[in-house]
C-alpha positions as CSV (number, residue, x, y, z in Angstrom):
1,M,0.0,0.0,0.0
2,N,2.9,2.3,-0.7
3,R,1.5,4.1,-3.8
4,V,-0.9,6.9,-3.7
5,H,-4.3,5.6,-4.8
6,S,-7.5,7.2,-5.8
7,R,-9.4,6.7,-2.5
8,R,-6.3,7.9,-0.6
9,S,-5.6,10.9,-2.9
10,A,-9.2,12.0,-2.6
11,L,-9.0,11.8,1.3
12,A,-5.7,13.6,1.3
13,A,-7.1,16.3,-0.9
14,T,-10.1,16.8,1.2
15,L,-7.9,17.1,4.4
16,A,-5.4,19.3,2.8
17,G,-8.1,21.8,1.8
18,L,-9.1,22.0,5.4
19,A,-5.8,21.8,7.0
20,L,-5.6,25.4,8.3
21,A,-8.6,24.5,10.5
22,L,-6.7,21.3,11.4
23,T,-9.8,19.5,11.6
24,A,-16.2,12.9,1.3
25,C,-19.8,12.8,0.7
26,G,-22.3,11.2,3.2
27,G,-23.2,7.7,3.5
28,G,-26.9,8.5,3.7
29,G,-29.3,9.1,0.9
30,G,-27.0,11.4,-1.0
31,A,-24.2,9.0,-1.4
32,G,-26.3,5.9,-2.1
33,S,-28.9,7.6,-4.2
34,S,-29.2,7.1,-8.0
35,S,-30.6,9.3,-10.7
36,A,-32.9,8.3,-13.5
37,P,-31.4,7.0,-16.7
38,A,-29.7,9.9,-18.6
39,S,-31.0,8.7,-21.9
40,G,-34.6,8.7,-20.8
41,G,-34.9,5.0,-21.5
42,S,-35.9,2.2,-19.2
43,D,-33.4,1.2,-16.6
44,T,-32.4,-2.4,-17.3
45,S,-29.4,-2.4,-15.1
46,L,-30.5,-5.0,-12.7
47,S,-32.4,-7.0,-15.1
48,D,-29.4,-7.3,-17.3
49,V,-27.4,-8.5,-14.4
50,K,-30.1,-11.1,-13.4
51,S,-30.6,-12.4,-16.9
52,K,-26.9,-13.1,-17.5
53,G,-26.6,-14.6,-14.0
54,E,-23.5,-12.6,-13.2
55,I,-22.3,-9.2,-12.2
56,V,-19.0,-8.2,-13.8
57,I,-16.9,-6.3,-11.4
58,A,-13.7,-4.3,-12.3
59,T,-10.8,-4.3,-9.9
60,E,-7.1,-4.0,-10.1
61,G,-5.9,-7.2,-8.5
62,T,-2.6,-5.6,-7.5
63,Y,-3.8,-3.4,-4.6
64,K,-3.2,-5.1,-1.3
65,P,-5.1,-5.7,0.9
66,F,-8.2,-4.6,-1.1
67,S,-7.6,-6.6,-4.3
68,F,-4.7,-8.9,-4.9
69,H,-3.6,-12.4,-5.6
70,A,-2.8,-14.7,-2.6
71,E,0.9,-15.4,-2.6
72,G,1.4,-13.4,-5.6
73,A,0.0,-15.7,-8.1
74,G,-2.8,-17.4,-6.3
75,D,-6.5,-16.7,-6.4
76,L,-7.9,-13.1,-6.4
77,T,-8.8,-12.1,-2.9
78,G,-8.9,-9.0,-0.7
79,Y,-11.2,-6.8,1.3
80,D,-13.2,-5.3,-1.8
81,V,-13.2,-8.7,-3.5
82,E,-14.7,-10.4,-0.5
83,I,-17.3,-7.8,-0.1
84,A,-18.2,-7.8,-3.9
85,R,-18.7,-11.6,-3.6
86,A,-20.9,-11.2,-0.7
87,V,-22.9,-8.7,-2.5
88,A,-23.2,-10.9,-5.6
89,E,-24.5,-13.8,-3.3
90,K,-27.1,-11.5,-2.1
91,L,-28.2,-10.6,-5.6
92,G,-28.3,-14.3,-6.5
93,V,-25.7,-14.1,-9.1
94,K,-22.1,-15.0,-9.8
95,A,-19.3,-12.3,-9.1
96,T,-17.1,-12.3,-12.2
97,F,-14.0,-10.0,-11.8
98,Q,-12.2,-8.3,-14.6
99,E,-8.7,-7.2,-13.5
100,T,-8.1,-3.7,-15.0
101,Q,-5.4,-1.0,-14.6
102,F,-6.7,1.9,-12.6
103,D,-6.0,4.3,-15.4
104,G,-8.5,2.7,-17.6
105,I,-11.1,1.5,-15.1
106,F,-13.7,4.3,-15.5
107,A,-13.3,4.2,-19.3
108,G,-14.1,0.4,-19.1
109,L,-17.2,1.1,-17.1
110,D,-18.4,3.7,-19.6
111,A,-17.8,1.2,-22.5
112,K,-20.0,-1.3,-20.6
113,R,-17.0,-3.8,-20.1
114,F,-18.3,-4.4,-16.6
115,D,-21.3,-3.5,-14.4
116,T,-19.5,-2.0,-11.5
117,I,-16.2,-1.1,-10.0
118,A,-14.9,-2.5,-6.6
119,N,-11.5,-0.8,-6.1
120,Q,-11.6,1.7,-3.2
121,I,-13.2,4.3,-5.4
122,S,-13.9,7.4,-3.2
123,I,-17.2,9.4,-3.5
124,N,-16.6,13.0,-4.4
125,A,-18.7,15.6,-6.2
126,E,-17.0,15.4,-9.5
127,R,-17.6,11.6,-9.8
128,K,-21.1,11.8,-8.4
129,A,-21.9,14.1,-11.4
130,K,-21.0,11.4,-13.8
131,Y,-21.5,8.1,-12.0
132,D,-23.9,6.4,-9.5
133,F,-22.6,5.3,-6.2
134,S,-23.7,2.7,-3.7
135,K,-23.7,3.3,0.0
136,P,-20.2,3.5,1.3
137,Y,-18.6,0.3,2.5
138,T,-15.1,1.8,3.5
139,V,-14.7,4.9,5.6
140,S,-11.3,6.3,6.4
141,T,-9.6,9.3,7.9
142,G,-6.1,10.9,8.0
143,V,-3.9,10.0,10.9
144,I,-0.6,11.0,12.6
145,V,1.4,8.0,13.4
146,T,4.1,7.9,16.0
147,K,6.1,5.7,18.2
148,A,4.0,4.3,21.0
149,D,6.0,6.0,23.7
150,N,5.8,9.4,22.0
151,N,3.6,11.6,24.2
152,S,4.5,15.0,22.6
153,I,2.2,14.7,19.8
154,N,-1.6,14.3,20.3
155,S,-3.0,16.6,17.7
156,F,-2.3,18.3,14.4
157,E,-1.5,21.5,16.2
158,S,1.1,19.6,18.2
159,L,3.0,18.8,14.9
160,K,4.3,22.3,14.9
161,G,8.1,22.2,14.9
162,K,8.2,18.3,14.8
163,T,9.7,16.4,11.9
164,T,7.5,14.2,9.8
165,A,8.3,11.8,6.9
166,Q,6.2,12.5,3.8
167,S,6.2,11.8,0.0
168,L,6.3,15.2,-1.6
169,T,3.9,14.1,-4.3
170,S,1.2,13.3,-1.6
171,N,-1.4,15.8,-0.4
172,F,-0.6,14.4,3.0
173,Y,2.6,16.4,2.6
174,K,0.6,19.7,2.5
175,L,-1.4,18.7,5.5
176,A,1.8,18.2,7.5
177,V,3.3,21.5,6.3
178,D,0.2,23.5,7.1
179,A,0.2,22.0,10.5
180,G,3.8,23.5,11.0
181,A,5.8,20.3,10.6
182,N,9.2,20.2,9.1
183,V,9.0,17.5,6.5
184,Q,11.7,15.0,5.4
185,S,11.1,13.7,2.0
186,V,10.6,9.9,1.4
187,E,9.4,7.8,-1.4
188,G,6.4,6.5,0.3
189,W,4.8,4.8,3.4
190,A,7.4,2.0,3.8
191,Q,10.3,4.3,4.0
192,G,8.5,6.8,6.1
193,V,7.3,4.4,8.7
194,A,10.8,2.9,8.9
195,L,12.2,6.3,9.9
196,V,9.5,6.7,12.6
197,R,10.4,3.3,14.1
198,Q,14.1,4.3,13.9
199,G,13.3,7.4,15.9
200,R,14.8,9.5,13.0
201,V,11.6,11.6,12.5
202,D,8.8,12.2,14.9
203,A,5.8,11.1,12.9
204,I,4.2,10.3,9.5
205,V,0.9,11.6,8.3
206,N,-1.0,9.2,6.1
207,D,-4.2,7.3,5.5
208,K,-5.7,5.4,8.4
209,L,-6.3,2.2,6.4
210,T,-2.6,2.3,5.5
211,Y,-1.7,2.2,9.1
212,L,-4.2,-0.4,10.0
213,D,-3.0,-2.8,7.3
214,Y,0.5,-2.3,8.5
215,A,-0.4,-2.8,12.1
216,K,-2.2,-6.0,11.4
217,T,0.9,-7.5,9.8
218,N,3.4,-5.9,12.0
219,P,1.7,-6.0,15.5
220,D,5.1,-5.6,17.3
221,A,6.0,-2.4,15.4
222,G,5.7,-0.3,18.4
223,L,3.6,2.5,16.8
224,K,0.3,4.2,17.5
225,I,-2.3,6.6,16.0
226,A,-1.4,9.9,17.8
227,A,-4.3,11.9,16.3
228,E,-7.0,11.6,13.8
229,T,-8.8,14.0,11.5
230,K,-12.5,14.6,11.7
231,E,-12.9,14.7,8.0
232,K,-13.5,11.3,6.4
233,S,-13.2,9.7,3.0
234,E,-15.9,7.1,1.9
235,S,-15.5,4.5,-0.8
236,A,-18.2,2.6,-2.6
237,F,-19.3,0.5,-5.7
238,V,-19.4,2.8,-8.9
239,F,-22.0,2.3,-11.6
240,R,-22.8,4.0,-14.9
241,K,-25.2,6.9,-14.5
242,G,-28.9,5.8,-14.7
243,S,-28.2,2.4,-13.0
244,A,-30.8,3.2,-10.3
245,E,-32.2,-0.5,-9.9
246,L,-28.8,-2.0,-9.7
247,T,-27.6,0.5,-7.3
248,A,-30.7,0.1,-5.2
249,A,-30.3,-3.7,-5.2
250,V,-26.5,-3.4,-4.1
251,N,-27.5,-1.0,-1.4
252,K,-30.1,-3.4,-0.1
253,A,-27.4,-6.2,-0.2
254,L,-25.0,-4.0,1.7
255,D,-27.7,-3.2,4.4
256,E,-28.3,-6.9,4.8
257,L,-24.5,-7.8,5.0
258,R,-24.2,-4.9,7.6
259,A,-27.0,-6.3,9.5
260,D,-25.9,-9.9,9.6
261,G,-22.4,-8.9,10.6
262,T,-20.6,-10.0,7.3
263,L,-19.1,-6.5,6.7
264,V,-17.6,-6.3,10.1
265,K,-16.3,-9.8,9.8
266,I,-14.6,-9.1,6.5
267,S,-13.2,-5.8,7.9
268,K,-11.8,-7.2,10.9
269,K,-10.2,-10.0,8.9
270,Y,-8.2,-7.5,7.0
271,F,-7.8,-4.5,9.3
272,G,-8.5,-5.8,12.7
273,T,-11.3,-3.3,13.2
274,D,-14.5,-2.1,11.6
275,V,-13.7,0.3,8.6
276,T,-17.1,0.0,7.2
277,K,-18.8,3.0,9.0
């Protein structure tokens, strides 16, 4: 999870814009709502999926722990993949995945190569103008990560004068600078968190899911979340505009999976905590 990804970039952009206050679209009716078909024709999005007996889902397959191949060359798995399979089961159809590079994933949806995208796609105003979104199934924030015994940092204000490790191409860099931190340039999370563990920098500012994934696989790293932003980024299934019926069916499936504990179970498997709300 070293590279800056769509969901993470959108979160960082939101946070950076509000960094001077040092404090994504809602998971209620707004984020989960769908518009009528843009063409004015009938909405066959759900009936098309039902008639072919499968929902075709775009995902990268190289974005651990969300969408990846076990042991590098094994079966496709991951947090997004498991949630998508559970949704397909609720719909009564097969989940068929098409692995697609992120740069072409929206173009593929536009071209009707698949029915939806499950790849940590964040909800934002620009995307909502062009696509329909389900209710969110992932919620994240920005966090300050420090050594567990560091008690000098407990808020973004307390970053002033401290040294953080940040990629200069990430908007988390701007968030740290605006908070008054002295930034040491690194290539990504792996290098930055190593500097924190070595005591060579005081902290790193990054996405909460990045930290949770790291902590799950490195339980003895001796790190902690020292502070967390109030602003959140929400990720969801994406559909072509006008897919009201399919979006509603997926929302119903997500509601059922939340109620029966499936979403929490999958979340805890990959992150050790509930990141679905």
